[in-house]
Biotite code that builds the C-alpha atoms (Angstrom):
import biotite.structure as struc

atoms = struc.array([
    struc.Atom([-104.343, 48.981, -10.007], chain_id="A", res_id=1, res_name="MET", atom_name="CA", element="C"),
    struc.Atom([-105.900, 51.336, -12.602], chain_id="A", res_id=2, res_name="ARG", atom_name="CA", element="C"),
    struc.Atom([-102.370, 53.266, -13.316], chain_id="A", res_id=3, res_name="ARG", atom_name="CA", element="C"),
    struc.Atom([-101.115, 49.281, -14.443], chain_id="A", res_id=4, res_name="ILE", atom_name="CA", element="C"),
    struc.Atom([-104.728, 49.135, -16.236], chain_id="A", res_id=5, res_name="LEU", atom_name="CA", element="C"),
    struc.Atom([-103.807, 52.467, -18.381], chain_id="A", res_id=6, res_name="GLN", atom_name="CA", element="C"),
    struc.Atom([-100.384, 51.949, -19.164], chain_id="A", res_id=7, res_name="ALA", atom_name="CA", element="C"),
    struc.Atom([-101.512, 48.747, -20.463], chain_id="A", res_id=8, res_name="GLY", atom_name="CA", element="C"),
    struc.Atom([-104.253, 49.468, -22.556], chain_id="A", res_id=9, res_name="LEU", atom_name="CA", element="C"),
    struc.Atom([-101.928, 52.336, -23.952], chain_id="A", res_id=10, res_name="ALA", atom_name="CA", element="C"),
    struc.Atom([-98.868, 50.218, -24.949], chain_id="A", res_id=11, res_name="SER", atom_name="CA", element="C"),
    struc.Atom([-100.853, 47.427, -26.883], chain_id="A", res_id=12, res_name="ALA", atom_name="CA", element="C"),
    struc.Atom([-102.743, 50.707, -28.482], chain_id="A", res_id=13, res_name="ALA", atom_name="CA", element="C"),
    struc.Atom([-99.421, 51.840, -29.922], chain_id="A", res_id=14, res_name="LEU", atom_name="CA", element="C"),
    struc.Atom([-98.055, 47.855, -30.775], chain_id="A", res_id=15, res_name="LEU", atom_name="CA", element="C"),
    struc.Atom([-101.081, 47.228, -32.406], chain_id="A", res_id=16, res_name="GLY", atom_name="CA", element="C"),
    struc.Atom([-100.551, 49.570, -35.136], chain_id="A", res_id=17, res_name="GLY", atom_name="CA", element="C"),
    struc.Atom([-97.375, 47.798, -35.998], chain_id="A", res_id=18, res_name="GLN", atom_name="CA", element="C"),
    struc.Atom([-98.625, 43.730, -35.837], chain_id="A", res_id=19, res_name="ALA", atom_name="CA", element="C"),
    struc.Atom([-98.611, 41.986, -38.984], chain_id="A", res_id=20, res_name="VAL", atom_name="CA", element="C"),
    struc.Atom([-101.411, 40.893, -40.785], chain_id="A", res_id=21, res_name="HIS", atom_name="CA", element="C"),
    struc.Atom([-102.218, 36.983, -40.275], chain_id="A", res_id=22, res_name="ALA", atom_name="CA", element="C"),
    struc.Atom([-105.253, 35.177, -41.942], chain_id="A", res_id=23, res_name="ASP", atom_name="CA", element="C"),
    struc.Atom([-107.248, 33.139, -39.475], chain_id="A", res_id=24, res_name="PRO", atom_name="CA", element="C"),
    struc.Atom([-107.835, 29.195, -39.425], chain_id="A", res_id=25, res_name="SER", atom_name="CA", element="C"),
    struc.Atom([-110.131, 27.122, -37.500], chain_id="A", res_id=26, res_name="PHE", atom_name="CA", element="C"),
    struc.Atom([-110.735, 24.202, -35.816], chain_id="A", res_id=27, res_name="GLY", atom_name="CA", element="C"),
    struc.Atom([-113.626, 21.548, -34.369], chain_id="A", res_id=28, res_name="PHE", atom_name="CA", element="C"),
    struc.Atom([-112.912, 18.888, -32.036], chain_id="A", res_id=29, res_name="GLY", atom_name="CA", element="C"),
    struc.Atom([-112.469, 17.846, -28.359], chain_id="A", res_id=30, res_name="LEU", atom_name="CA", element="C"),
    struc.Atom([-111.334, 18.947, -24.720], chain_id="A", res_id=31, res_name="THR", atom_name="CA", element="C"),
    struc.Atom([-111.192, 16.700, -21.937], chain_id="A", res_id=32, res_name="TYR", atom_name="CA", element="C"),
    struc.Atom([-112.171, 19.777, -19.057], chain_id="A", res_id=33, res_name="VAL", atom_name="CA", element="C"),
    struc.Atom([-109.133, 19.167, -15.637], chain_id="A", res_id=34, res_name="VAL", atom_name="CA", element="C"),
    struc.Atom([-112.157, 18.092, -13.322], chain_id="A", res_id=35, res_name="GLY", atom_name="CA", element="C"),
    struc.Atom([-113.838, 14.960, -15.147], chain_id="A", res_id=36, res_name="GLY", atom_name="CA", element="C"),
    struc.Atom([-116.465, 17.041, -17.742], chain_id="A", res_id=37, res_name="ASP", atom_name="CA", element="C"),
    struc.Atom([-115.902, 16.487, -21.843], chain_id="A", res_id=38, res_name="TRP", atom_name="CA", element="C"),
    struc.Atom([-116.882, 19.079, -23.988], chain_id="A", res_id=39, res_name="ALA", atom_name="CA", element="C"),
    struc.Atom([-116.510, 19.228, -28.146], chain_id="A", res_id=40, res_name="VAL", atom_name="CA", element="C"),
    struc.Atom([-116.643, 22.722, -29.666], chain_id="A", res_id=41, res_name="GLY", atom_name="CA", element="C"),
    struc.Atom([-115.599, 25.212, -31.840], chain_id="A", res_id=42, res_name="VAL", atom_name="CA", element="C"),
    struc.Atom([-111.563, 27.504, -31.963], chain_id="A", res_id=43, res_name="ARG", atom_name="CA", element="C"),
    struc.Atom([-110.301, 29.999, -34.252], chain_id="A", res_id=44, res_name="VAL", atom_name="CA", element="C"),
    struc.Atom([-106.614, 30.548, -33.908], chain_id="A", res_id=45, res_name="PHE", atom_name="CA", element="C"),
    struc.Atom([-105.223, 34.013, -34.835], chain_id="A", res_id=46, res_name="HIS", atom_name="CA", element="C"),
    struc.Atom([-103.217, 33.069, -37.419], chain_id="A", res_id=47, res_name="ASP", atom_name="CA", element="C"),
    struc.Atom([-103.103, 29.832, -40.129], chain_id="A", res_id=48, res_name="ASP", atom_name="CA", element="C"),
    struc.Atom([-99.321, 29.265, -40.000], chain_id="A", res_id=49, res_name="GLU", atom_name="CA", element="C"),
    struc.Atom([-98.906, 25.264, -39.721], chain_id="A", res_id=50, res_name="PRO", atom_name="CA", element="C"),
    struc.Atom([-96.335, 24.053, -37.551], chain_id="A", res_id=51, res_name="GLU", atom_name="CA", element="C"),
    struc.Atom([-96.576, 27.103, -35.508], chain_id="A", res_id=52, res_name="SER", atom_name="CA", element="C"),
    struc.Atom([-97.639, 28.305, -31.860], chain_id="A", res_id=53, res_name="ALA", atom_name="CA", element="C"),
    struc.Atom([-101.160, 30.353, -31.934], chain_id="A", res_id=54, res_name="VAL", atom_name="CA", element="C"),
    struc.Atom([-103.359, 32.480, -30.354], chain_id="A", res_id=55, res_name="LEU", atom_name="CA", element="C"),
    struc.Atom([-107.419, 30.772, -29.601], chain_id="A", res_id=56, res_name="ALA", atom_name="CA", element="C"),
    struc.Atom([-110.872, 31.897, -29.088], chain_id="A", res_id=57, res_name="LEU", atom_name="CA", element="C"),
    struc.Atom([-113.338, 29.588, -28.419], chain_id="A", res_id=58, res_name="GLY", atom_name="CA", element="C"),
    struc.Atom([-116.750, 27.757, -27.353], chain_id="A", res_id=59, res_name="ALA", atom_name="CA", element="C"),
    struc.Atom([-117.580, 24.395, -26.452], chain_id="A", res_id=60, res_name="ASP", atom_name="CA", element="C"),
    struc.Atom([-120.868, 22.559, -24.967], chain_id="A", res_id=61, res_name="TYR", atom_name="CA", element="C"),
    struc.Atom([-119.986, 20.646, -21.915], chain_id="A", res_id=62, res_name="LYS", atom_name="CA", element="C"),
    struc.Atom([-121.160, 16.958, -21.327], chain_id="A", res_id=63, res_name="PHE", atom_name="CA", element="C"),
    struc.Atom([-121.288, 16.261, -18.158], chain_id="A", res_id=64, res_name="GLY", atom_name="CA", element="C"),
    struc.Atom([-122.849, 19.841, -17.559], chain_id="A", res_id=65, res_name="SER", atom_name="CA", element="C"),
    struc.Atom([-124.983, 20.465, -20.187], chain_id="A", res_id=66, res_name="GLY", atom_name="CA", element="C"),
    struc.Atom([-123.714, 24.041, -20.478], chain_id="A", res_id=67, res_name="THR", atom_name="CA", element="C"),
    struc.Atom([-121.810, 26.296, -22.437], chain_id="A", res_id=68, res_name="PHE", atom_name="CA", element="C"),
    struc.Atom([-117.885, 27.624, -21.983], chain_id="A", res_id=69, res_name="ARG", atom_name="CA", element="C"),
    struc.Atom([-116.653, 30.301, -23.672], chain_id="A", res_id=70, res_name="PRO", atom_name="CA", element="C"),
    struc.Atom([-112.711, 29.656, -23.993], chain_id="A", res_id=71, res_name="THR", atom_name="CA", element="C"),
    struc.Atom([-109.129, 31.916, -24.839], chain_id="A", res_id=72, res_name="VAL", atom_name="CA", element="C"),
    struc.Atom([-106.262, 29.995, -24.722], chain_id="A", res_id=73, res_name="GLY", atom_name="CA", element="C"),
    struc.Atom([-102.858, 28.821, -26.932], chain_id="A", res_id=74, res_name="ALA", atom_name="CA", element="C"),
    struc.Atom([-102.105, 26.184, -29.603], chain_id="A", res_id=75, res_name="ALA", atom_name="CA", element="C"),
    struc.Atom([-100.222, 24.514, -31.287], chain_id="A", res_id=76, res_name="TYR", atom_name="CA", element="C"),
    struc.Atom([-101.373, 23.804, -35.450], chain_id="A", res_id=77, res_name="LEU", atom_name="CA", element="C"),
    struc.Atom([-99.984, 22.021, -37.916], chain_id="A", res_id=78, res_name="ASP", atom_name="CA", element="C"),
    struc.Atom([-101.818, 21.318, -41.692], chain_id="A", res_id=79, res_name="GLU", atom_name="CA", element="C"),
    struc.Atom([-104.627, 19.380, -40.582], chain_id="A", res_id=80, res_name="ASP", atom_name="CA", element="C"),
    struc.Atom([-104.829, 19.224, -36.491], chain_id="A", res_id=81, res_name="TYR", atom_name="CA", element="C"),
    struc.Atom([-104.373, 20.983, -33.527], chain_id="A", res_id=82, res_name="TYR", atom_name="CA", element="C"),
    struc.Atom([-103.293, 20.837, -29.892], chain_id="A", res_id=83, res_name="LEU", atom_name="CA", element="C"),
    struc.Atom([-104.297, 23.201, -27.396], chain_id="A", res_id=84, res_name="ASP", atom_name="CA", element="C"),
    struc.Atom([-104.734, 24.238, -24.131], chain_id="A", res_id=85, res_name="PHE", atom_name="CA", element="C"),
    struc.Atom([-107.848, 26.964, -22.545], chain_id="A", res_id=86, res_name="SER", atom_name="CA", element="C"),
    struc.Atom([-108.802, 28.552, -19.928], chain_id="A", res_id=87, res_name="LEU", atom_name="CA", element="C"),
    struc.Atom([-112.882, 29.134, -19.772], chain_id="A", res_id=88, res_name="GLY", atom_name="CA", element="C"),
    struc.Atom([-115.476, 29.964, -17.643], chain_id="A", res_id=89, res_name="TYR", atom_name="CA", element="C"),
    struc.Atom([-118.379, 27.188, -16.868], chain_id="A", res_id=90, res_name="ASP", atom_name="CA", element="C"),
    struc.Atom([-121.965, 29.220, -17.421], chain_id="A", res_id=91, res_name="THR", atom_name="CA", element="C"),
    struc.Atom([-123.709, 26.403, -15.426], chain_id="A", res_id=92, res_name="GLY", atom_name="CA", element="C"),
    struc.Atom([-121.026, 26.558, -12.589], chain_id="A", res_id=93, res_name="LEU", atom_name="CA", element="C"),
    struc.Atom([-120.282, 30.899, -13.450], chain_id="A", res_id=94, res_name="GLN", atom_name="CA", element="C"),
    struc.Atom([-116.456, 29.333, -12.559], chain_id="A", res_id=95, res_name="ALA", atom_name="CA", element="C"),
    struc.Atom([-112.877, 29.195, -14.415], chain_id="A", res_id=96, res_name="LEU", atom_name="CA", element="C"),
    struc.Atom([-111.690, 26.581, -16.103], chain_id="A", res_id=97, res_name="ASP", atom_name="CA", element="C"),
    struc.Atom([-109.115, 25.006, -17.486], chain_id="A", res_id=98, res_name="TYR", atom_name="CA", element="C"),
    struc.Atom([-108.781, 21.876, -20.578], chain_id="A", res_id=99, res_name="GLY", atom_name="CA", element="C"),
    struc.Atom([-106.887, 20.053, -23.511], chain_id="A", res_id=100, res_name="PHE", atom_name="CA", element="C"),
    struc.Atom([-107.685, 19.519, -26.184], chain_id="A", res_id=101, res_name="GLY", atom_name="CA", element="C"),
    struc.Atom([-107.023, 18.093, -29.953], chain_id="A", res_id=102, res_name="VAL", atom_name="CA", element="C"),
    struc.Atom([-109.738, 18.667, -33.293], chain_id="A", res_id=103, res_name="GLY", atom_name="CA", element="C"),
    struc.Atom([-109.177, 18.849, -37.107], chain_id="A", res_id=104, res_name="ALA", atom_name="CA", element="C"),
    struc.Atom([-108.336, 22.155, -38.485], chain_id="A", res_id=105, res_name="ALA", atom_name="CA", element="C"),
    struc.Atom([-109.414, 23.978, -41.056], chain_id="A", res_id=106, res_name="PHE", atom_name="CA", element="C"),
    struc.Atom([-108.304, 26.743, -43.478], chain_id="A", res_id=107, res_name="GLU", atom_name="CA", element="C"),
    struc.Atom([-104.482, 26.305, -42.200], chain_id="A", res_id=108, res_name="THR", atom_name="CA", element="C"),
    struc.Atom([-101.676, 27.973, -44.526], chain_id="A", res_id=109, res_name="GLU", atom_name="CA", element="C"),
    struc.Atom([-100.345, 25.596, -47.589], chain_id="A", res_id=110, res_name="THR", atom_name="CA", element="C"),
    struc.Atom([-96.827, 25.368, -46.778], chain_id="A", res_id=111, res_name="PRO", atom_name="CA", element="C"),
    struc.Atom([-94.519, 25.923, -49.779], chain_id="A", res_id=112, res_name="ALA", atom_name="CA", element="C"),
    struc.Atom([-92.886, 23.456, -51.753], chain_id="A", res_id=113, res_name="ALA", atom_name="CA", element="C"),
    struc.Atom([-89.138, 23.483, -51.020], chain_id="A", res_id=114, res_name="PRO", atom_name="CA", element="C"),
    struc.Atom([-86.696, 24.924, -53.792], chain_id="A", res_id=115, res_name="ALA", atom_name="CA", element="C"),
    struc.Atom([-84.989, 22.124, -55.892], chain_id="A", res_id=116, res_name="PRO", atom_name="CA", element="C"),
    struc.Atom([-81.704, 21.272, -54.789], chain_id="A", res_id=117, res_name="SER", atom_name="CA", element="C"),
    struc.Atom([-79.254, 21.706, -57.818], chain_id="A", res_id=118, res_name="PRO", atom_name="CA", element="C"),
])
């Protein structure tokens, strides 16, 4: 297991230098946590390109249990909204959970105007 972790870190270090720089965008929304709880939270997306799949980091406050839930996940980002799937850690129960969310997106890139036809 240790060798797999070392190989993963080495490849991430080598590929990390070749990554393209992207501006982050932000979101605020509502998440249904599987198991019957609802949460409100914030998200930071790795890119601001609308109409694309992005990685998301965030934090939620769960209404039912009254606890915080740091999250990591994937999202579909549009110009003014997002849809996401998140894996979170309930700090009160000390257990992993997952949820589906929707919310408003901010700081997204405005799409370029289409080229005029001749």
